[in-house]
N, C-alpha and C positions, 0 to 999 in steps of 0.2 A: 504494500500500500504506500502511496505517496507520503513522504515525510511531512509535507505541509498540510495534509488533510487531517482534520479533527472532526469526526462526525458530530461530536457534541456541540460544535460551533454552528451547525446548520440551524437555520431559523425553524421554528415550529411551522409545520405545514409540509416539510420535506419528509416523505415516507421512506424509511430504510427497510425494504422488504427482505424476506428470507431468500435463500438461494434460488428456490424454484421460481418465484415471481421475478427476481432480477434476471434470471436466465430467459424468461419469457419476454421481458422488456428488451433484453440484449438481442434476442433473435429478431424481434420486430424492428429494432433500430438497424440491424445489419441487413435485413430484407429491404427496407426502404431506401437505404443509402445508395445513390447513384455514383457511378465512377467519376463524374464531374464535380461532386460535392467537395467543399473545402476540407472536410474531415476524411474523405476517402483515402484509404491506405494508412491511416493513423490508428494504431491499436489503442482502443479505449475499452472501458468497462462501465456499465451502468452501476451507479452507487446509490441513487435515490430518485424518487419520482415526486413531483409537486402534487399535493392534494388538490383536486378540483380541476386540473387540466392535464395535458399530456406532455408536459415538460419533464425531461429526464436530465439528471446531472451525470456527466460523464467524466471519469478520471482518465487522463492520458497515461498509458502505461510506459511510455518511453521518454517522458519529460515531466516537469512539475506544473503542467497545464491542466486546465479543466474547461469543459464546455457544457452549455445547456442547449439541448436540441428539443424541438417541439415535434413529437411524432404525429403522424396523420392517421395511423391505423388503417391505411389502405391495404396492408398485407401484400404489398408488391413494391417493386422498385419505383421510386418517385422521380419527378422532374429534377433538374440540376439544383434548384434552390430549396429543395425539400429533402429531408426534414429541415425546417427552419432553424438556423443557428442563432440562438438568442443571446449567447454569451460565449466568449473565448478568452481565457487569460489565467492568471495565477489564482490560487485559492484565496489569497488576501484580496485580490481585485474582485473575485466572485462575491465575497462577503460584502464589500463596498457596493457593488452593483446591486446585490440583493436588498440592501437598505433603501435603495432608490427604486426598486422594482415595483411596478404598479400592482402586482399580485400580492404584495405584502400589505 
């Protein structure tokens, strides 16, 4: 796990599911991701899902970066701009972004 990530720092509303649910979200993310997407080819894992919408918090496995992607649940490969990339940056930047996030 990324050294900068502290799950207890996540705002209330982020659901940290068990392995089975995270694997389900991971499969949907990978299914939707087109080759032209900014995150294509970057190894990530789903670590949380926002309660009330389809945003997932992704931990990059080869760097100290995180992303938030909005899944469409199309259950098929998406267009190049989907799933929507809502955030991309460090965990500290994510926490700051989250404070200004309209979902909060």
